[in-house]
Backbone bond lengths (Angstrom), bond angles and torsions (degrees), N, CA, C in turn:
res aa  C-N    CA-C-N  psi(-1)  N-CA   C-N-CA  omega(-1)  CA-C   N-CA-C  phi
1 M - - - 1.534 - - 1.552 112.36 -
2 I 1.317 114.01 134.30 1.559 113.81 -177.60 1.574 105.44 -111.95
3 F 1.298 111.66 129.82 1.529 111.87 170.63 1.465 109.10 -115.79
4 T 1.421 114.61 140.90 1.514 122.94 -176.06 1.456 110.03 -106.73
5 L 1.306 116.67 123.84 1.509 122.81 174.75 1.502 113.72 -130.34
6 T 1.332 119.84 150.01 1.320 121.76 176.00 1.498 114.57 -105.56
7 A 1.348 117.08 134.41 1.490 125.02 179.98 1.370 114.42 -121.34
8 T 1.386 116.44 158.47 1.497 121.65 173.41 1.388 112.50 -119.09
9 P 1.422 118.49 143.17 1.518 116.52 -178.76 1.502 108.57 -62.52
10 R 1.358 113.22 152.47 1.503 121.27 177.29 1.482 110.51 -126.26
11 T 1.314 113.44 149.43 1.481 117.15 179.68 1.552 108.01 -124.07
12 T 1.272 115.70 30.74 1.478 115.51 179.03 1.609 112.64 -66.98
13 V 1.217 110.28 144.44 1.481 113.75 -173.27 1.552 109.75 -130.41
14 R 1.278 118.60 -44.82 1.478 123.46 179.30 1.522 109.63 -90.03
15 K 1.335 113.58 163.03 1.494 120.85 176.80 1.490 112.41 -65.04
16 S 1.359 113.32 -31.30 1.534 122.11 179.37 1.598 110.21 -70.51
17 D 1.352 115.33 -26.98 1.485 123.02 174.61 1.455 109.60 -64.70
18 L 1.368 114.02 -44.82 1.462 118.43 -175.16 1.568 109.15 -75.05
19 T 1.326 115.24 -32.65 1.553 113.64 174.52 1.617 109.07 -66.02
20 T 1.235 120.55 -42.78 1.479 124.55 -179.50 1.531 106.62 -65.54
21 L 1.330 120.02 -34.65 1.394 121.62 175.95 1.581 114.80 -59.84
22 R 1.397 107.92 -48.81 1.408 116.43 -177.27 1.500 113.43 -65.85
23 A 1.399 112.61 -37.79 1.433 116.54 179.03 1.481 114.96 -65.79
24 S 1.319 115.80 -19.58 1.485 119.43 174.46 1.515 114.24 -87.56
25 G 1.328 114.86 8.74 1.570 118.42 177.61 1.460 112.81 86.93
26 L 1.289 120.77 17.47 1.490 122.52 174.86 1.462 112.62 -109.76
27 L 1.374 113.46 154.49 1.431 123.09 -177.96 1.552 110.23 -113.61
28 P 1.309 116.69 113.58 1.513 119.64 173.09 1.539 110.53 -54.40
29 A 1.301 119.79 138.94 1.486 123.35 174.79 1.536 105.07 -151.90
30 V 1.392 112.02 161.41 1.371 123.04 171.11 1.497 112.77 -128.70
31 I 1.360 116.00 135.33 1.442 121.27 176.76 1.555 109.23 -106.71
32 Y 1.259 118.22 120.01 1.564 119.70 -175.11 1.497 109.60 -133.04
33 G 1.281 113.68 159.87 1.479 120.40 179.21 1.443 114.66 172.76
34 P 1.408 116.98 -160.94 1.487 121.97 176.44 1.438 116.04 -56.57
35 G 1.377 117.36 152.23 1.454 119.85 -177.17 1.515 114.99 78.01
36 K 1.373 117.40 18.61 1.358 123.41 -174.76 1.477 120.42 56.09
37 V 1.414 110.52 31.38 1.473 121.78 179.39 1.562 106.09 -62.43
38 N 1.273 121.61 125.02 1.477 126.95 176.45 1.489 107.28 -149.85
39 L 1.299 116.58 84.86 1.488 125.95 -170.00 1.584 112.39 -107.61
40 P 1.251 120.92 102.37 1.462 123.89 177.84 1.568 108.18 -72.85
41 V 1.257 116.04 123.13 1.523 119.79 -178.77 1.555 106.77 -132.80
42 A 1.359 118.52 173.61 1.356 127.82 176.13 1.604 104.98 -125.74
43 L 1.350 117.00 138.59 1.431 122.60 176.93 1.558 109.07 -120.10
44 N 1.256 118.52 152.79 1.440 121.85 173.58 1.600 105.90 -68.87
45 R 1.423 111.76 120.32 1.411 117.22 -170.72 1.491 116.25 -67.12
46 N 1.355 112.31 -42.62 1.485 118.03 177.00 1.479 113.85 -63.50
47 E 1.380 116.33 -38.00 1.449 118.30 -178.81 1.496 109.65 -73.94
48 F 1.319 119.75 -34.21 1.473 118.92 176.02 1.456 112.23 -67.53
49 A 1.449 118.16 -40.00 1.477 119.98 -176.30 1.604 108.76 -67.14
50 Q 1.361 115.87 -37.58 1.485 116.46 -177.99 1.556 107.07 -69.54
51 T 1.391 121.31 -36.98 1.432 120.53 177.94 1.528 115.70 -69.62
52 Y 1.411 112.77 -33.73 1.356 117.22 178.86 1.596 111.98 -65.62
53 K 1.285 113.49 -31.67 1.553 115.15 177.72 1.524 112.20 -60.04
54 K 1.398 113.63 -40.04 1.422 121.50 173.17 1.469 122.17 -61.52
55 S 1.386 112.25 -25.66 1.459 122.03 -177.36 1.509 114.50 -99.20
56 F 1.294 112.41 -5.90 1.460 115.41 -169.19 1.495 115.26 -60.96
57 S 1.220 123.13 -30.72 1.451 124.80 -175.82 1.598 116.02 -97.49
58 E 1.416 115.01 7.85 1.354 114.12 -178.57 1.638 109.18 -152.68
59 V 1.228 119.88 167.47 1.428 123.74 174.55 1.529 112.43 -75.48
60 S 1.308 120.29 120.86 1.405 127.88 -176.16 1.569 116.28 -120.79
61 Y 1.218 115.17 143.37 1.472 121.17 164.64 1.533 116.99 -91.27
62 W 1.312 120.48 142.94 1.458 124.07 -179.29 1.573 106.48 -116.61
63 E 1.376 115.21 113.26 1.434 116.84 177.22 1.499 106.29 -95.22
64 I 1.262 118.46 106.13 1.579 127.83 -174.04 1.456 107.42 -98.22
65 E 1.354 119.29 119.26 1.441 122.37 -179.43 1.635 107.10 -103.49
66 V 1.335 117.74 121.02 1.471 119.55 178.51 1.473 109.34 -124.19
67 E 1.357 117.08 107.85 1.444 123.90 175.06 1.546 108.48 58.84
68 G 1.344 114.07 47.55 1.487 122.75 171.62 1.591 111.64 86.15
69 K 1.318 117.71 -9.70 1.520 120.86 -179.50 1.586 108.85 -102.74
70 K 1.248 113.18 131.06 1.502 118.36 -178.29 1.583 109.63 -101.54
71 Y 1.321 108.97 139.55 1.527 119.50 179.55 1.517 105.01 -119.03
72 H 1.337 117.69 120.37 1.560 121.55 172.44 1.491 110.04 -88.28
73 T 1.365 114.16 107.58 1.477 117.38 -171.83 1.556 109.78 -126.75
74 I 1.331 109.91 179.12 1.534 122.79 171.11 1.449 104.51 -132.73
75 L 1.378 111.59 150.17 1.480 115.75 177.06 1.459 109.54 -80.33
76 K 1.311 118.66 114.21 1.374 127.17 -174.35 1.517 115.48 -94.67
77 D 1.361 115.30 -27.63 1.501 118.69 -177.97 1.485 111.24 -164.72
78 K 1.342 117.00 150.01 1.458 119.31 -177.23 1.566 106.19 -145.68
79 Q 1.324 113.36 147.22 1.484 124.67 174.63 1.532 110.53 -111.04
80 I 1.230 120.71 119.42 1.621 123.64 -176.03 1.506 105.14 -119.54
81 H 1.409 113.79 138.88 1.437 122.92 176.49 1.479 109.91 -64.73
82 P 1.432 120.28 126.56 1.438 120.42 -173.52 1.534 112.84 -59.96
83 V 1.419 118.50 -26.63 1.489 118.99 -170.65 1.582 106.45 -101.37
84 S 1.389 112.02 -57.08 1.453 114.93 -172.93 1.521 114.55 -76.94
85 R 1.395 117.56 -15.31 1.510 123.29 179.14 1.526 109.68 67.48
86 E 1.371 119.09 11.79 1.456 119.20 173.51 1.508 112.82 -80.54
87 F 1.420 117.79 149.27 1.407 124.00 -179.88 1.500 105.69 -65.36
88 L 1.326 118.19 137.23 1.500 121.88 170.48 1.466 113.31 -107.47
89 H 1.291 117.10 -32.09 1.546 120.31 -179.64 1.495 109.26 -165.49
90 V 1.295 118.91 138.50 1.533 124.81 172.87 1.474 110.51 -120.69
91 D 1.354 120.09 153.60 1.391 130.59 170.99 1.488 107.54 -114.42
92 L 1.261 115.22 131.17 1.459 122.62 -176.48 1.526 108.42 -123.60
93 M 1.302 120.86 118.35 1.495 127.38 -170.35 1.551 108.42 -105.10
94 I 1.372 113.28 120.04 1.429 122.40 178.25 1.637 106.63 -60.49
95 V 1.381 118.61 136.45 1.294 120.90 176.13 1.660 111.05 -131.09
96 S 1.228 112.81 136.14 1.486 115.50 168.67 1.403 115.23 -105.42
97 A 1.331 123.09 171.92 1.481 125.14 -174.35 1.548 109.13 -61.46
98 E 1.294 118.34 -30.82 1.512 116.52 -171.54 1.484 107.18 -103.87
99 S 1.343 123.54 -3.88 1.481 123.15 -174.49 1.536 107.52 -71.84
100 R 1.282 122.49 149.04 1.421 127.54 177.07 1.461 111.37 -98.94
101 V 1.273 118.48 126.16 1.452 121.60 -178.12 1.538 112.66 -120.66
102 E 1.344 114.32 159.24 1.467 117.38 179.92 1.571 108.93 -127.88
103 L 1.291 122.71 124.14 1.452 120.51 -168.92 1.513 106.85 -158.64
104 E 1.390 113.58 167.82 1.489 118.04 177.95 1.466 108.59 -87.62
105 I 1.447 111.77 135.58 1.539 119.36 177.14 1.479 108.75 -117.25
106 P 1.335 119.51 132.74 1.460 120.32 -177.65 1.512 115.58 -72.09
107 I 1.207 120.48 144.47 1.522 125.35 178.00 1.542 108.50 -98.04
108 H 1.252 111.29 126.81 1.580 116.73 176.81 1.545 110.23 -104.88
109 Y 1.312 118.77 112.66 1.332 121.56 177.26 1.420 114.70 -91.42
110 T 1.402 123.21 132.90 1.444 129.70 -166.77 1.498 106.28 -125.01
111 G 1.347 120.17 143.79 1.481 126.62 174.40 1.538 110.64 97.68
112 E 1.352 112.79 172.19 1.476 122.95 170.69 1.444 108.63 -115.34
113 P 1.376 120.07 121.52 1.397 117.69 -173.92 1.580 112.72 -67.33
114 V 1.330 112.30 153.65 1.462 117.52 -176.55 1.558 106.25 -66.02
115 G 1.347 114.55 -33.34 1.450 123.56 -175.37 1.476 111.94 -60.85
116 T 1.351 116.96 -36.79 1.472 116.93 -179.51 1.432 115.40 -67.94
117 K 1.436 113.00 -33.19 1.541 115.22 177.58 1.542 111.00 -72.46
118 E 1.276 113.67 -12.89 1.551 117.00 171.92 1.473 115.17 -91.03
119 G 1.278 117.14 3.93 1.365 123.04 177.73 1.494 115.22 101.12
120 G 1.392 119.81 4.14 1.486 121.98 -176.79 1.663 107.08 -77.77
121 M 1.218 108.72 171.10 1.511 120.88 -179.34 1.494 111.39 -110.97
122 L 1.185 115.71 118.26 1.470 123.75 175.24 1.462 116.38 -73.32
123 E 1.411 124.07 122.93 1.379 128.09 173.86 1.548 114.52 -122.53
124 I 1.289 114.77 120.55 1.494 118.19 -179.31 1.671 101.53 -102.20
125 M 1.375 113.52 117.35 1.440 119.50 -176.14 1.480 111.70 -94.31
126 Q 1.343 120.65 -18.43 1.308 119.54 -176.96 1.496 108.56 -153.49
127 R 1.449 120.50 138.34 1.412 124.71 -174.57 1.542 110.34 -116.14
128 H 1.312 119.64 -6.68 1.430 119.96 176.48 1.575 109.13 -142.58
129 V 1.307 112.99 161.27 1.445 116.86 174.87 1.510 107.16 -141.82
130 K 1.325 116.43 151.38 1.483 123.99 -176.53 1.649 108.77 -79.09
131 V 1.172 114.21 129.00 1.527 119.06 178.88 1.377 114.32 -125.66
132 S 1.445 121.47 142.88 1.479 128.38 173.46 1.432 107.02 -113.16
133 C 1.391 115.77 129.01 1.458 118.99 173.20 1.461 109.30 -165.50
134 R 1.414 117.35 177.11 1.417 121.08 170.84 1.526 110.21 -68.18
135 A 1.345 112.52 154.84 1.442 120.95 -178.78 1.681 112.06 -55.00
136 T 1.352 107.58 -33.38 1.586 110.46 -178.25 1.522 113.66 -86.85
137 D 1.265 114.28 -2.38 1.503 118.57 -177.88 1.534 111.57 -107.36
138 I 1.272 120.36 4.77 1.439 121.33 -177.88 1.513 114.71 -60.19
139 P 1.289 118.40 117.17 1.478 123.75 -177.08 1.576 107.92 -74.95
140 E 1.319 125.14 132.22 1.441 123.51 176.90 1.524 112.98 -63.87
141 E 1.301 117.15 -32.04 1.502 124.49 178.59 1.547 105.32 -159.24
142 L 1.359 110.33 164.89 1.517 119.31 172.01 1.537 102.65 -117.87
143 T 1.438 114.92 123.73 1.506 115.16 -175.40 1.612 104.64 -100.81
144 L 1.379 109.10 139.62 1.514 114.34 179.18 1.574 104.71 -132.05
145 D 1.358 112.55 123.03 1.417 119.85 178.40 1.658 109.82 -84.19
146 I 1.387 112.78 123.95 1.342 118.76 -178.50 1.507 118.37 -108.72
147 T 1.368 112.31 10.49 1.384 121.71 -175.88 1.511 115.52 -50.98
148 K 1.379 117.59 -44.56 1.443 126.01 -172.07 1.539 111.86 -84.67
149 L 1.289 117.53 3.41 1.405 120.63 -174.75 1.598 109.49 -71.83
150 K 1.379 118.52 123.08 1.453 122.49 179.60 1.477 111.26 -101.84
151 V 1.236 118.59 174.20 1.395 126.85 179.74 1.623 109.22 -64.16
152 G 1.327 114.53 120.77 1.455 118.40 179.70 1.594 112.08 91.54
153 E 1.443 114.68 3.83 1.412 116.33 175.15 1.589 110.51 -105.16
154 S 1.280 115.15 161.21 1.480 123.71 174.60 1.435 116.76 -142.29
155 L 1.257 119.17 157.54 1.458 124.15 170.87 1.501 114.44 -110.07
156 H 1.391 114.48 151.44 1.479 114.20 -171.96 1.421 108.81 -130.57
157 V 1.309 117.40 174.83 1.482 122.63 -176.49 1.573 109.04 -53.33
158 K 1.309 117.88 -36.37 1.487 119.72 -176.06 1.537 110.59 -64.06
159 D 1.366 114.81 -21.61 1.473 118.42 -179.95 1.596 115.25 -80.45
160 L 1.319 115.07 -5.84 1.481 121.86 178.67 1.581 110.07 -66.14
161 P 1.251 120.51 155.17 1.361 121.67 177.16 1.537 111.86 -68.38
162 T 1.221 118.35 148.84 1.470 125.92 176.28 1.548 115.64 -97.35
163 G 1.286 120.37 158.51 1.488 125.64 -176.58 1.416 109.95 -171.80
164 S 1.319 111.35 -156.66 1.416 119.23 -179.15 1.528 110.88 -83.33
165 W 1.222 119.36 43.67 1.483 125.27 179.42 1.514 109.32 -149.97
166 Q 1.403 110.63 160.45 1.432 112.98 -178.73 1.573 109.16 -121.74
167 I 1.386 111.92 122.57 1.536 114.07 177.40 1.448 111.68 -75.61
168 K 1.293 117.88 128.09 1.436 127.23 -173.49 1.624 111.33 -84.99
169 D 1.413 114.79 -20.53 1.446 117.60 -177.62 1.575 105.48 -75.55
170 H 1.303 115.66 150.13 1.501 126.48 177.55 1.473 111.44 -54.17
171 A 1.347 119.16 132.22 1.480 122.58 -174.45 1.503 113.13 -58.17
172 E 1.378 118.42 -27.52 1.395 124.82 -173.43 1.525 117.94 -89.44
173 V 1.458 113.86 -3.39 1.415 122.79 178.39 1.447 114.00 -60.60
174 A 1.294 121.98 123.93 1.515 125.36 -178.24 1.517 106.85 -75.91
175 L 1.392 110.44 136.43 1.495 110.37 179.33 1.598 107.98 -115.39
176 V 1.260 122.29 -27.76 1.435 123.82 -173.54 1.560 107.37 -152.14
177 A 1.247 119.76 143.88 1.525 123.56 178.41 1.548 111.77 -148.62
178 V 1.195 118.67 156.92 1.469 126.77 165.66 1.458 107.48 -112.87
179 H 1.401 112.00 124.17 1.507 119.49 179.92 1.513 109.56 -106.45
180 P 1.346 114.36 148.14 1.456 116.34 166.79 1.557 112.41 -54.85
181 K 1.348 110.69 146.73 1.401 117.77 178.36 1.514 109.09 -66.65
182 K 1.348 124.01 131.81 1.409 125.02 -179.91 1.557 112.25 -67.86
183 K 1.378 111.01 129.39 1.511 113.75 178.93 1.521 105.82 -85.30
184 E 1.303 111.50 146.36 1.539 121.19 178.37 1.522 105.33 -77.78
185 A 1.336 115.68 128.38 1.494 124.06 174.39 1.504 109.02 -64.71
186 P 1.364 110.10 130.77 1.504 121.87 -176.72 1.571 108.01 -55.32
187 K 1.355 112.41 136.88 1.459 114.61 -178.03 1.546 105.35 -78.14
188 E 1.493 111.08 137.64 1.377 118.00 -178.09 1.580 110.29 -75.12
189 A 1.330 116.76 140.47 1.387 119.28 177.52 1.561 115.21 -60.74
190 E 1.236 122.96 135.18 1.449 123.83 -174.63 1.635 102.54 -73.19
191 T 1.349 113.36 135.16 1.389 118.38 178.61 1.534 105.90 -92.21
192 P 1.389 121.12 124.66 1.444 118.60 -174.52 1.487 105.50 -69.00
193 A 1.425 114.22 152.34 1.447 121.43 176.48 1.407 113.05 -70.18
194 P 1.216 117.98 139.59 1.461 124.45 178.93 1.606 112.07 -54.46
195 A 1.263 123.11 137.91 1.434 126.71 175.68 1.511 113.02 -65.70
196 P 1.344 115.67 133.07 1.428 111.78 -178.44 1.442 114.28 -62.92
197 Q 1.366 116.51 144.55 1.494 119.81 -178.13 1.516 112.21 -78.28
198 A 1.401 115.29 144.73 1.468 118.85 -177.85 1.581 111.74 -70.04
């Protein structure tokens, strides 16, 4: 999916400049890439936030237009306020068709495990993996069928589908498992209080 946004160059230097910029509804960003491109820009914060919600569940490209010039990028990093959860800063990396990128790809789990029908508890330990590939080969998601998963069994990174990409996470990292249902500990019999001595 490709999203198109317009940005303006920014010349903020001090921390107070960034505070003023954010107070005016703008989001500081940097576009960087080959040829030592390092372009500080400002995006409309609300527009970016609304667009980001649409891109949250899949890999997306960001077409950023700055003074008539377009930059084909991916969102490489972001800073979010710990309390308000508003965006504070984003890094956008320019990608070409042949460039190699490394980014997080979502895992889509399909099916209902056999083990849960037997009373087991499903636990998903990881919902993303880091993938390295060419910009043109970025998978939107990696699908993993968990239908045959029995109680006590798990699936690992090595069980994910292969393609024109390299998964950077270790092959033995567990992604999903079905655990036996925890048994309640037997209640201890209450010991009667000793009778008061005469």
